N, CA, C, O and CB atoms as a CASP TS submission, in Angstrom:
PFRMAT TS
TARGET T0000
AUTHOR 0000-0000-0000
METHOD Language model
MODEL 1
PARENT N/A
ATOM      1  N   MET     1      97.818 104.476 101.195  1.00  0.00           N
ATOM      2  CA  MET     1      97.475 105.622 100.489  1.00  0.00           C
ATOM      3  C   MET     1      95.849 105.291 100.240  1.00  0.00           C
ATOM      4  O   MET     1      94.843 105.841 100.690  1.00  0.00           O
ATOM      5  CB  MET     1      98.463 105.833  99.071  1.00  0.00           C
ATOM      6  N   CYS     2      96.009 104.256  99.410  1.00  0.00           N
ATOM      7  CA  CYS     2      94.675 103.691  98.854  1.00  0.00           C
ATOM      8  C   CYS     2      93.812 103.630  99.935  1.00  0.00           C
ATOM      9  O   CYS     2      92.870 104.376 100.205  1.00  0.00           O
ATOM     10  CB  CYS     2      94.761 102.284  98.191  1.00  0.00           C
ATOM     11  N   LEU     3      94.303 102.503 100.620  1.00  0.00           N
ATOM     12  CA  LEU     3      93.188 101.820 101.856  1.00  0.00           C
ATOM     13  C   LEU     3      92.886 102.616 102.722  1.00  0.00           C
ATOM     14  O   LEU     3      91.775 102.436 103.219  1.00  0.00           O
ATOM     15  CB  LEU     3      93.635 100.658 102.727  1.00  0.00           C
ATOM     16  N   LEU     4      93.986 104.168 103.418  1.00  0.00           N
ATOM     17  CA  LEU     4      93.251 105.238 103.951  1.00  0.00           C
ATOM     18  C   LEU     4      92.489 106.683 103.170  1.00  0.00           C
ATOM     19  O   LEU     4      92.327 107.770 103.725  1.00  0.00           O
ATOM     20  CB  LEU     4      94.182 105.636 104.819  1.00  0.00           C
ATOM     21  N   ILE     5      92.000 106.243 101.410  1.00  0.00           N
ATOM     22  CA  ILE     5      91.161 107.246 101.153  1.00  0.00           C
ATOM     23  C   ILE     5      89.907 106.209 100.917  1.00  0.00           C
ATOM     24  O   ILE     5      88.782 106.663 100.707  1.00  0.00           O
ATOM     25  CB  ILE     5      91.655 108.305  99.895  1.00  0.00           C
ATOM     26  N   GLY     6      90.151 104.813 100.962  1.00  0.00           N
ATOM     27  CA  GLY     6      89.025 104.418 100.929  1.00  0.00           C
ATOM     28  C   GLY     6      88.108 104.211 102.685  1.00  0.00           C
ATOM     29  O   GLY     6      86.933 104.552 102.824  1.00  0.00           O
ATOM     30  N   SER     7      88.989 103.580 103.884  1.00  0.00           N
ATOM     31  CA  SER     7      88.314 103.687 105.144  1.00  0.00           C
ATOM     32  C   SER     7      87.371 105.671 105.355  1.00  0.00           C
ATOM     33  O   SER     7      86.358 105.990 105.978  1.00  0.00           O
ATOM     34  CB  SER     7      89.884 103.285 106.465  1.00  0.00           C
ATOM     35  N   GLY     8      88.044 106.254 104.766  1.00  0.00           N
ATOM     36  CA  GLY     8      87.634 107.662 104.861  1.00  0.00           C
ATOM     37  C   GLY     8      86.584 108.139 104.424  1.00  0.00           C
ATOM     38  O   GLY     8      85.824 108.978 104.907  1.00  0.00           O
ATOM     39  N   CYS     9      86.529 106.945 102.433  1.00  0.00           N
ATOM     40  CA  CYS     9      84.834 106.991 102.016  1.00  0.00           C
ATOM     41  C   CYS     9      83.596 106.462 102.467  1.00  0.00           C
ATOM     42  O   CYS     9      82.453 106.827 102.192  1.00  0.00           O
ATOM     43  CB  CYS     9      84.658 106.556 100.979  1.00  0.00           C
ATOM     44  N   ALA    10      84.379 104.682 103.897  1.00  0.00           N
ATOM     45  CA  ALA    10      83.543 104.183 104.547  1.00  0.00           C
ATOM     46  C   ALA    10      83.232 105.089 105.547  1.00  0.00           C
ATOM     47  O   ALA    10      82.014 105.263 105.598  1.00  0.00           O
ATOM     48  CB  ALA    10      83.871 103.040 104.907  1.00  0.00           C
ATOM     49  N   LEU    11      83.941 105.830 106.483  1.00  0.00           N
ATOM     50  CA  LEU    11      83.557 107.001 107.066  1.00  0.00           C
ATOM     51  C   LEU    11      82.864 107.898 107.417  1.00  0.00           C
ATOM     52  O   LEU    11      82.459 108.185 108.543  1.00  0.00           O
ATOM     53  CB  LEU    11      83.778 107.338 106.935  1.00  0.00           C
ATOM     54  N   TYR    12      82.601 108.685 105.820  1.00  0.00           N
ATOM     55  CA  TYR    12      82.024 109.662 105.486  1.00  0.00           C
ATOM     56  C   TYR    12      80.682 109.731 106.379  1.00  0.00           C
ATOM     57  O   TYR    12      80.413 110.566 107.242  1.00  0.00           O
ATOM     58  CB  TYR    12      81.900 109.619 104.072  1.00  0.00           C
ATOM     59  N   PRO    13      79.808 108.484 105.886  1.00  0.00           N
ATOM     60  CA  PRO    13      78.724 108.946 106.033  1.00  0.00           C
ATOM     61  C   PRO    13      78.153 108.690 107.886  1.00  0.00           C
ATOM     62  O   PRO    13      77.008 109.028 108.188  1.00  0.00           O
ATOM     63  CB  PRO    13      77.896 108.225 104.798  1.00  0.00           C
ATOM     64  N   LEU    14      79.136 108.057 108.992  1.00  0.00           N
ATOM     65  CA  LEU    14      79.025 109.364 110.056  1.00  0.00           C
ATOM     66  C   LEU    14      78.798 110.270 110.419  1.00  0.00           C
ATOM     67  O   LEU    14      77.837 110.474 111.161  1.00  0.00           O
ATOM     68  CB  LEU    14      79.370 109.734 110.349  1.00  0.00           C
ATOM     69  N   GLY    15      79.768 111.323 109.946  1.00  0.00           N
ATOM     70  CA  GLY    15      78.938 112.959 109.993  1.00  0.00           C
ATOM     71  C   GLY    15      78.157 112.932 109.553  1.00  0.00           C
ATOM     72  O   GLY    15      78.103 114.161 109.601  1.00  0.00           O
ATOM     73  N   TRP    16      76.799 112.542 108.765  1.00  0.00           N
ATOM     74  CA  TRP    16      75.996 113.063 108.224  1.00  0.00           C
ATOM     75  C   TRP    16      74.477 112.809 109.789  1.00  0.00           C
ATOM     76  O   TRP    16      73.254 112.678 109.818  1.00  0.00           O
ATOM     77  CB  TRP    16      75.967 112.284 106.490  1.00  0.00           C
ATOM     78  N   ASP    17      75.602 112.869 110.783  1.00  0.00           N
ATOM     79  CA  ASP    17      74.352 112.668 112.012  1.00  0.00           C
ATOM     80  C   ASP    17      74.077 114.151 112.379  1.00  0.00           C
ATOM     81  O   ASP    17      73.092 114.560 112.993  1.00  0.00           O
ATOM     82  CB  ASP    17      74.896 111.682 113.624  1.00  0.00           C
ATOM     83  N   SER    18      75.598 115.237 111.677  1.00  0.00           N
ATOM     84  CA  SER    18      75.380 116.516 112.981  1.00  0.00           C
ATOM     85  C   SER    18      74.267 117.113 112.958  1.00  0.00           C
ATOM     86  O   SER    18      73.272 116.663 112.390  1.00  0.00           O
ATOM     87  CB  SER    18      76.328 117.768 112.979  1.00  0.00           C
ATOM     88  N   GLU    19      74.302 117.881 113.397  1.00  0.00           N
ATOM     89  CA  GLU    19      73.487 119.529 113.425  1.00  0.00           C
ATOM     90  C   GLU    19      73.190 120.693 111.934  1.00  0.00           C
ATOM     91  O   GLU    19      72.235 121.375 111.563  1.00  0.00           O
ATOM     92  CB  GLU    19      74.638 120.550 114.515  1.00  0.00           C
ATOM     93  N   GLU    20      74.394 120.466 111.487  1.00  0.00           N
ATOM     94  CA  GLU    20      74.546 121.172 110.527  1.00  0.00           C
ATOM     95  C   GLU    20      74.051 120.685 109.565  1.00  0.00           C
ATOM     96  O   GLU    20      73.136 121.349 109.080  1.00  0.00           O
ATOM     97  CB  GLU    20      75.569 121.476 110.340  1.00  0.00           C
ATOM     98  N   VAL    21      74.458 119.146 108.756  1.00  0.00           N
ATOM     99  CA  VAL    21      74.332 118.424 107.641  1.00  0.00           C
ATOM    100  C   VAL    21      71.946 118.298 108.460  1.00  0.00           C
ATOM    101  O   VAL    21      71.185 119.177 108.055  1.00  0.00           O
ATOM    102  CB  VAL    21      75.977 116.471 107.560  1.00  0.00           C
ATOM    103  N   ARG    22      71.863 118.135 108.604  1.00  0.00           N
ATOM    104  CA  ARG    22      70.385 117.969 109.402  1.00  0.00           C
ATOM    105  C   ARG    22      69.667 119.313 108.911  1.00  0.00           C
ATOM    106  O   ARG    22      68.871 119.392 107.975  1.00  0.00           O
ATOM    107  CB  ARG    22      70.512 117.904 111.348  1.00  0.00           C
ATOM    108  N   GLN    23      70.231 120.640 109.960  1.00  0.00           N
ATOM    109  CA  GLN    23      69.559 121.878 109.038  1.00  0.00           C
ATOM    110  C   GLN    23      69.440 121.319 107.178  1.00  0.00           C
ATOM    111  O   GLN    23      68.457 121.130 106.462  1.00  0.00           O
ATOM    112  CB  GLN    23      70.885 123.548 109.216  1.00  0.00           C
ATOM    113  N   THR    24      71.578 121.147 106.801  1.00  0.00           N
ATOM    114  CA  THR    24      70.484 121.401 105.441  1.00  0.00           C
ATOM    115  C   THR    24      69.925 120.619 105.260  1.00  0.00           C
ATOM    116  O   THR    24      68.858 121.162 104.976  1.00  0.00           O
ATOM    117  CB  THR    24      70.812 121.641 104.184  1.00  0.00           C
ATOM    118  N   CYS    25      69.740 119.414 105.173  1.00  0.00           N
ATOM    119  CA  CYS    25      68.486 118.063 104.443  1.00  0.00           C
ATOM    120  C   CYS    25      67.487 118.421 105.400  1.00  0.00           C
ATOM    121  O   CYS    25      67.319 117.246 105.724  1.00  0.00           O
ATOM    122  CB  CYS    25      68.915 115.977 104.559  1.00  0.00           C
ATOM    123  N   ASP    26      66.916 118.853 105.917  1.00  0.00           N
ATOM    124  CA  ASP    26      65.438 119.055 106.284  1.00  0.00           C
ATOM    125  C   ASP    26      65.036 118.287 107.509  1.00  0.00           C
ATOM    126  O   ASP    26      63.924 117.800 107.709  1.00  0.00           O
ATOM    127  CB  ASP    26      64.507 118.618 105.122  1.00  0.00           C
ATOM    128  N   ASN    27      66.246 118.230 108.430  1.00  0.00           N
ATOM    129  CA  ASN    27      66.381 117.495 109.976  1.00  0.00           C
ATOM    130  C   ASN    27      65.561 116.014 109.709  1.00  0.00           C
ATOM    131  O   ASN    27      64.940 115.359 110.546  1.00  0.00           O
ATOM    132  CB  ASN    27      65.451 118.596 111.465  1.00  0.00           C
ATOM    133  N   SER    28      65.783 115.692 108.171  1.00  0.00           N
ATOM    134  CA  SER    28      65.842 114.132 108.215  1.00  0.00           C
ATOM    135  C   SER    28      66.680 113.173 107.944  1.00  0.00           C
ATOM    136  O   SER    28      66.419 112.295 107.122  1.00  0.00           O
ATOM    137  CB  SER    28      65.152 113.734 107.656  1.00  0.00           C
ATOM    138  N   SER    29      68.027 113.249 108.756  1.00  0.00           N
ATOM    139  CA  SER    29      69.270 112.823 108.164  1.00  0.00           C
ATOM    140  C   SER    29      69.490 112.308 109.135  1.00  0.00           C
ATOM    141  O   SER    29      69.025 112.842 110.142  1.00  0.00           O
ATOM    142  CB  SER    29      70.277 113.638 107.620  1.00  0.00           C
ATOM    143  N   ASP    30      70.247 111.111 109.285  1.00  0.00           N
ATOM    144  CA  ASP    30      70.872 110.143 110.355  1.00  0.00           C
ATOM    145  C   ASP    30      71.759 109.411 110.050  1.00  0.00           C
ATOM    146  O   ASP    30      71.678 108.996 108.893  1.00  0.00           O
ATOM    147  CB  ASP    30      70.120 109.325 110.895  1.00  0.00           C
ATOM    148  N   GLN    31      72.817 108.981 110.777  1.00  0.00           N
ATOM    149  CA  GLN    31      73.228 108.092 110.279  1.00  0.00           C
ATOM    150  C   GLN    31      73.509 107.058 109.150  1.00  0.00           C
ATOM    151  O   GLN    31      73.316 105.930 109.605  1.00  0.00           O
ATOM    152  CB  GLN    31      73.024 107.957 110.708  1.00  0.00           C
ATOM    153  N   PHE    32      73.746 107.038 108.344  1.00  0.00           N
ATOM    154  CA  PHE    32      73.951 106.351 106.476  1.00  0.00           C
ATOM    155  C   PHE    32      72.055 106.748 105.844  1.00  0.00           C
ATOM    156  O   PHE    32      71.470 106.182 104.920  1.00  0.00           O
ATOM    157  CB  PHE    32      74.408 103.607 106.469  1.00  0.00           C
ATOM    158  N   HIS    33      71.724 107.452 106.405  1.00  0.00           N
ATOM    159  CA  HIS    33      71.087 108.571 105.918  1.00  0.00           C
ATOM    160  C   HIS    33      70.438 109.749 105.534  1.00  0.00           C
ATOM    161  O   HIS    33      69.730 110.526 106.174  1.00  0.00           O
ATOM    162  CB  HIS    33      70.993 108.528 105.862  1.00  0.00           C
ATOM    163  N   LEU    34      70.900 109.734 104.085  1.00  0.00           N
ATOM    164  CA  LEU    34      71.202 110.989 104.135  1.00  0.00           C
ATOM    165  C   LEU    34      69.687 112.093 103.709  1.00  0.00           C
ATOM    166  O   LEU    34      69.819 113.042 102.937  1.00  0.00           O
ATOM    167  CB  LEU    34      72.536 111.074 103.092  1.00  0.00           C
ATOM    168  N   GLY    35      68.771 111.856 104.151  1.00  0.00           N
ATOM    169  CA  GLY    35      67.261 112.254 103.681  1.00  0.00           C
ATOM    170  C   GLY    35      66.892 112.711 102.577  1.00  0.00           C
ATOM    171  O   GLY    35      66.605 112.131 101.530  1.00  0.00           O
ATOM    172  N   SER    36      66.923 114.477 103.027  1.00  0.00           N
ATOM    173  CA  SER    36      66.847 115.108 101.125  1.00  0.00           C
ATOM    174  C   SER    36      67.387 115.562 101.156  1.00  0.00           C
ATOM    175  O   SER    36      67.115 116.754 101.016  1.00  0.00           O
ATOM    176  CB  SER    36      65.997 115.819 100.247  1.00  0.00           C
ATOM    177  N   CYS    37      69.151 115.059 101.429  1.00  0.00           N
ATOM    178  CA  CYS    37      70.372 115.547 100.455  1.00  0.00           C
ATOM    179  C   CYS    37      70.529 114.592  99.575  1.00  0.00           C
ATOM    180  O   CYS    37      69.881 113.545  99.568  1.00  0.00           O
ATOM    181  CB  CYS    37      71.773 115.802 101.101  1.00  0.00           C
ATOM    182  N   LYS    38      71.663 115.000  98.546  1.00  0.00           N
ATOM    183  CA  LYS    38      71.895 113.608  97.709  1.00  0.00           C
ATOM    184  C   LYS    38      73.552 113.831  97.461  1.00  0.00           C
ATOM    185  O   LYS    38      74.227 114.858  97.522  1.00  0.00           O
ATOM    186  CB  LYS    38      70.821 113.472  95.994  1.00  0.00           C
ATOM    187  N   ILE    39      73.982 112.206  97.107  1.00  0.00           N
ATOM    188  CA  ILE    39      75.606 112.815  97.636  1.00  0.00           C
ATOM    189  C   ILE    39      75.886 112.180  96.088  1.00  0.00           C
ATOM    190  O   ILE    39      75.542 111.207  95.418  1.00  0.00           O
ATOM    191  CB  ILE    39      76.732 111.954  99.474  1.00  0.00           C
ATOM    192  N   GLY    40      77.154 113.968  95.917  1.00  0.00           N
ATOM    193  CA  GLY    40      77.155 114.017  94.224  1.00  0.00           C
ATOM    194  C   GLY    40      78.296 113.078  94.070  1.00  0.00           C
ATOM    195  O   GLY    40      78.800 112.462  95.010  1.00  0.00           O
ATOM    196  N   TRP    41      78.847 112.971  92.258  1.00  0.00           N
ATOM    197  CA  TRP    41      79.301 112.155  91.589  1.00  0.00           C
ATOM    198  C   TRP    41      80.597 112.807  92.295  1.00  0.00           C
ATOM    199  O   TRP    41      81.642 112.636  91.667  1.00  0.00           O
ATOM    200  CB  TRP    41      78.939 112.032  90.040  1.00  0.00           C
ATOM    201  N   ALA    42      80.651 113.214  92.978  1.00  0.00           N
ATOM    202  CA  ALA    42      82.808 113.263  93.238  1.00  0.00           C
ATOM    203  C   ALA    42      83.072 112.232  94.151  1.00  0.00           C
ATOM    204  O   ALA    42      84.108 111.582  94.008  1.00  0.00           O
ATOM    205  CB  ALA    42      83.707 114.956  94.195  1.00  0.00           C
ATOM    206  N   TYR    43      82.030 111.894  95.386  1.00  0.00           N
ATOM    207  CA  TYR    43      82.245 110.929  96.024  1.00  0.00           C
ATOM    208  C   TYR    43      82.563 109.356  95.596  1.00  0.00           C
ATOM    209  O   TYR    43      83.433 108.602  96.033  1.00  0.00           O
ATOM    210  CB  TYR    43      81.371 111.061  96.636  1.00  0.00           C
ATOM    211  N   TYR    44      81.251 109.065  94.294  1.00  0.00           N
ATOM    212  CA  TYR    44      81.903 107.814  93.727  1.00  0.00           C
ATOM    213  C   TYR    44      83.041 108.125  93.042  1.00  0.00           C
ATOM    214  O   TYR    44      83.656 107.140  92.634  1.00  0.00           O
ATOM    215  CB  TYR    44      81.057 107.052  92.827  1.00  0.00           C
ATOM    216  N   CYS    45      83.391 108.921  92.853  1.00  0.00           N
ATOM    217  CA  CYS    45      84.481 108.948  91.396  1.00  0.00           C
ATOM    218  C   CYS    45      85.771 108.897  92.141  1.00  0.00           C
ATOM    219  O   CYS    45      86.662 108.401  91.452  1.00  0.00           O
ATOM    220  CB  CYS    45      84.434 110.560  90.218  1.00  0.00           C
ATOM    221  N   THR    46      86.237 109.343  93.622  1.00  0.00           N
ATOM    222  CA  THR    46      87.100 108.316  94.909  1.00  0.00           C
ATOM    223  C   THR    46      86.596 107.537  95.393  1.00  0.00           C
ATOM    224  O   THR    46      86.948 108.047  96.457  1.00  0.00           O
ATOM    225  CB  THR    46      87.567 108.775  96.072  1.00  0.00           C
ATOM    226  N   GLY    47      85.969 106.570  95.748  1.00  0.00           N
ATOM    227  CA  GLY    47      85.791 105.456  95.885  1.00  0.00           C
ATOM    228  C   GLY    47      85.822 104.518  95.023  1.00  0.00           C
ATOM    229  O   GLY    47      85.805 103.293  95.139  1.00  0.00           O
ATOM    230  N   ALA    48      85.886 105.449  93.835  1.00  0.00           N
ATOM    231  CA  ALA    48      86.072 103.748  92.243  1.00  0.00           C
ATOM    232  C   ALA    48      88.020 104.527  92.227  1.00  0.00           C
ATOM    233  O   ALA    48      89.077 103.928  92.029  1.00  0.00           O
ATOM    234  CB  ALA    48      84.386 104.166  89.332  1.00  0.00           C
ATOM    235  N   GLY    49      87.882 105.338  92.389  1.00  0.00           N
ATOM    236  CA  GLY    49      89.872 105.851  91.900  1.00  0.00           C
ATOM    237  C   GLY    49      90.311 105.015  93.557  1.00  0.00           C
ATOM    238  O   GLY    49      91.473 104.662  93.359  1.00  0.00           O
ATOM    239  N   ALA    50      90.036 104.697  94.593  1.00  0.00           N
ATOM    240  CA  ALA    50      90.520 104.350  95.577  1.00  0.00           C
ATOM    241  C   ALA    50      90.600 102.644  95.408  1.00  0.00           C
ATOM    242  O   ALA    50      91.460 101.859  95.806  1.00  0.00           O
ATOM    243  CB  ALA    50      89.739 104.981  96.693  1.00  0.00           C
ATOM    244  N   ALA    51      89.296 102.404  94.624  1.00  0.00           N
ATOM    245  CA  ALA    51      88.803 100.576  94.412  1.00  0.00           C
ATOM    246  C   ALA    51      90.274 100.450  93.267  1.00  0.00           C
ATOM    247  O   ALA    51      90.967  99.433  93.312  1.00  0.00           O
ATOM    248  CB  ALA    51      86.523 100.115  93.308  1.00  0.00           C
ATOM    249  N   SER    52      90.539 101.359  92.490  1.00  0.00           N
ATOM    250  CA  SER    52      90.969 100.911  91.141  1.00  0.00           C
ATOM    251  C   SER    52      92.462 101.238  91.504  1.00  0.00           C
ATOM    252  O   SER    52      93.363 100.938  90.721  1.00  0.00           O
ATOM    253  CB  SER    52      90.243 101.745  89.707  1.00  0.00           C
ATOM    254  N   ALA    53      92.696 101.822  92.633  1.00  0.00           N
ATOM    255  CA  ALA    53      94.553 102.076  92.475  1.00  0.00           C
ATOM    256  C   ALA    53      94.807 101.176  93.894  1.00  0.00           C
ATOM    257  O   ALA    53      95.795 101.126  94.627  1.00  0.00           O
ATOM    258  CB  ALA    53      95.345 104.265  92.630  1.00  0.00           C
ATOM    259  N   THR    54      93.500 100.492  93.967  1.00  0.00           N
ATOM    260  CA  THR    54      94.424  99.064  95.440  1.00  0.00           C
ATOM    261  C   THR    54      94.739  97.935  94.029  1.00  0.00           C
ATOM    262  O   THR    54      95.523  97.020  93.778  1.00  0.00           O
ATOM    263  CB  THR    54      92.633  97.834  97.385  1.00  0.00           C
ATOM    264  N   LEU    55      93.912  98.457  93.529  1.00  0.00           N
ATOM    265  CA  LEU    55      94.017  96.648  92.463  1.00  0.00           C
ATOM    266  C   LEU    55      95.208  96.805  91.634  1.00  0.00           C
ATOM    267  O   LEU    55      95.943  95.948  91.143  1.00  0.00           O
ATOM    268  CB  LEU    55      92.461  96.224  91.040  1.00  0.00           C
ATOM    269  N   LEU    56      95.258  98.559  91.562  1.00  0.00           N
ATOM    270  CA  LEU    56      96.832  98.656  90.345  1.00  0.00           C
ATOM    271  C   LEU    56      98.013  98.204  90.668  1.00  0.00           C
ATOM    272  O   LEU    56      98.808  97.493  90.054  1.00  0.00           O
ATOM    273  CB  LEU    56      97.389 100.089  89.961  1.00  0.00           C
ATOM    274  N   CYS    57      98.066  99.078  92.511  1.00  0.00           N
ATOM    275  CA  CYS    57      99.154  99.217  93.194  1.00  0.00           C
ATOM    276  C   CYS    57      99.457  96.867  94.044  1.00  0.00           C
ATOM    277  O   CYS    57     100.415  96.279  94.545  1.00  0.00           O
ATOM    278  CB  CYS    57      98.603 100.986  94.637  1.00  0.00           C
ATOM    279  N   THR    58      98.146  96.503  93.733  1.00  0.00           N
ATOM    280  CA  THR    58      98.612  95.539  94.009  1.00  0.00           C
ATOM    281  C   THR    58      98.696  94.433  92.773  1.00  0.00           C
ATOM    282  O   THR    58      98.664  93.209  92.901  1.00  0.00           O
ATOM    283  CB  THR    58      97.961  95.240  95.088  1.00  0.00           C
ATOM    284  N   TRP    59      98.789  95.039  91.790  1.00  0.00           N
ATOM    285  CA  TRP    59      98.746  93.887  90.525  1.00  0.00           C
ATOM    286  C   TRP    59     100.200  94.637  90.309  1.00  0.00           C
ATOM    287  O   TRP    59     100.890  93.839  89.675  1.00  0.00           O
ATOM    288  CB  TRP    59      97.238  93.903  88.967  1.00  0.00           C
ATOM    289  N   LEU    60     100.968  95.866  90.577  1.00  0.00           N
ATOM    290  CA  LEU    60     102.214  96.511  90.341  1.00  0.00           C
ATOM    291  C   LEU    60     103.134  95.419  91.537  1.00  0.00           C
ATOM    292  O   LEU    60     104.192  94.879  91.214  1.00  0.00           O
ATOM    293  CB  LEU    60     102.126  98.463  90.699  1.00  0.00           C
ATOM    294  N   ALA    61     102.418  95.227  93.072  1.00  0.00           N
ATOM    295  CA  ALA    61     103.288  94.550  93.354  1.00  0.00           C
ATOM    296  C   ALA    61     103.858  93.319  93.649  1.00  0.00           C
ATOM    297  O   ALA    61     104.672  92.941  94.490  1.00  0.00           O
ATOM    298  CB  ALA    61     103.388  94.885  93.754  1.00  0.00           C
ATOM    299  N   CYS    62     103.138  92.702  92.615  1.00  0.00           N
ATOM    300  CA  CYS    62     103.059  91.101  92.356  1.00  0.00           C
ATOM    301  C   CYS    62     104.327  90.839  91.223  1.00  0.00           C
ATOM    302  O   CYS    62     104.908  89.766  91.061  1.00  0.00           O
ATOM    303  CB  CYS    62     101.312  90.577  91.627  1.00  0.00           C
ATOM    304  N   PHE    63     104.567  92.010  90.549  1.00  0.00           N
ATOM    305  CA  PHE    63     105.663  92.009  89.529  1.00  0.00           C
ATOM    306  C   PHE    63     107.256  92.408  90.015  1.00  0.00           C
ATOM    307  O   PHE    63     108.364  92.012  89.653  1.00  0.00           O
ATOM    308  CB  PHE    63     105.187  93.050  88.431  1.00  0.00           C
ATOM    309  N   ALA    64     106.899  93.156  90.777  1.00  0.00           N
ATOM    310  CA  ALA    64     107.590  94.330  91.413  1.00  0.00           C
ATOM    311  C   ALA    64     109.350  93.196  92.142  1.00  0.00           C
ATOM    312  O   ALA    64     110.536  93.508  92.252  1.00  0.00           O
ATOM    313  CB  ALA    64     106.112  95.251  93.041  1.00  0.00           C
ATOM    314  N   GLY    65     108.653  92.053  92.418  1.00  0.00           N
ATOM    315  CA  GLY    65     110.037  91.253  93.102  1.00  0.00           C
ATOM    316  C   GLY    65     110.401  90.318  91.737  1.00  0.00           C
ATOM    317  O   GLY    65     111.616  90.136  91.672  1.00  0.00           O
ATOM    318  N   LYS    66     109.916  89.904  91.021  1.00  0.00           N
ATOM    319  CA  LYS    66     110.603  89.310  89.850  1.00  0.00           C
ATOM    320  C   LYS    66     112.114  89.904  89.357  1.00  0.00           C
ATOM    321  O   LYS    66     112.452  91.088  89.351  1.00  0.00           O
ATOM    322  CB  LYS    66     109.601  89.485  88.690  1.00  0.00           C
ATOM    323  N   ARG    67     112.675  89.088  89.073  1.00  0.00           N
ATOM    324  CA  ARG    67     113.593  88.892  88.512  1.00  0.00           C
ATOM    325  C   ARG    67     113.874  89.370  87.770  1.00  0.00           C
ATOM    326  O   ARG    67     112.829  89.405  87.120  1.00  0.00           O
ATOM    327  CB  ARG    67     113.721  88.216  88.307  1.00  0.00           C
ATOM    328  N   GLN    68     114.966  90.151  86.910  1.00  0.00           N
ATOM    329  CA  GLN    68     114.889  91.179  85.821  1.00  0.00           C
ATOM    330  C   GLN    68     116.105  88.940  84.718  1.00  0.00           C
ATOM    331  O   GLN    68     116.688  87.893  85.001  1.00  0.00           O
ATOM    332  CB  GLN    68     116.270  93.796  86.427  1.00  0.00           C
ATOM    333  N   LYS    69     115.656  89.721  83.684  1.00  0.00           N
ATOM    334  CA  LYS    69     116.451  88.828  82.446  1.00  0.00           C
ATOM    335  C   LYS    69     117.870  89.155  82.050  1.00  0.00           C
ATOM    336  O   LYS    69     118.419  90.196  81.687  1.00  0.00           O
ATOM    337  CB  LYS    69     115.692  88.983  81.067  1.00  0.00           C
ATOM    338  N   HIS    70     118.140  88.337  82.175  1.00  0.00           N
ATOM    339  CA  HIS    70     119.968  88.998  82.028  1.00  0.00           C
ATOM    340  C   HIS    70     120.762  88.737  81.183  1.00  0.00           C
ATOM    341  O   HIS    70     121.419  87.701  81.278  1.00  0.00           O
ATOM    342  CB  HIS    70     120.924  88.683  82.986  1.00  0.00           C
ATOM    343  N   TYR    71     121.007  90.026  79.598  1.00  0.00           N
ATOM    344  CA  TYR    71     121.283  89.890  78.491  1.00  0.00           C
ATOM    345  C   TYR    71     122.634  90.056  78.643  1.00  0.00           C
ATOM    346  O   TYR    71     123.263  90.997  79.127  1.00  0.00           O
ATOM    347  CB  TYR    71     120.614  90.617  77.646  1.00  0.00           C
ATOM    348  N   PRO    72     123.238  88.335  77.848  1.00  0.00           N
ATOM    349  CA  PRO    72     124.402  89.092  77.246  1.00  0.00           C
ATOM    350  C   PRO    72     125.118  89.990  76.380  1.00  0.00           C
ATOM    351  O   PRO    72     125.924  89.643  75.516  1.00  0.00           O
ATOM    352  CB  PRO    72     124.743  88.700  77.080  1.00  0.00           C
ATOM    353  N   TYR    73     124.818  91.018  76.629  1.00  0.00           N
ATOM    354  CA  TYR    73     125.926  92.430  76.402  1.00  0.00           C
ATOM    355  C   TYR    73     126.863  92.444  75.874  1.00  0.00           C
ATOM    356  O   TYR    73     127.514  93.487  75.800  1.00  0.00           O
ATOM    357  CB  TYR    73     126.480  93.008  77.320  1.00  0.00           C
TER
END
């Protein structure tokens, strides 16, 4: 899931070449160049969330295979 969100954030700028974005951003946008528009905070939060979720899931997976201590109760 984390990789899908991260790849979505990476591929998002490919859509800036569309006609709708060019009309909105004063016909100066291109792929990976947004022109006069700006990226909002939600894009950065999504990227940071995907990166932190990837690290958290990797860290938790490292401990998932460890055996539990057997207590003599």
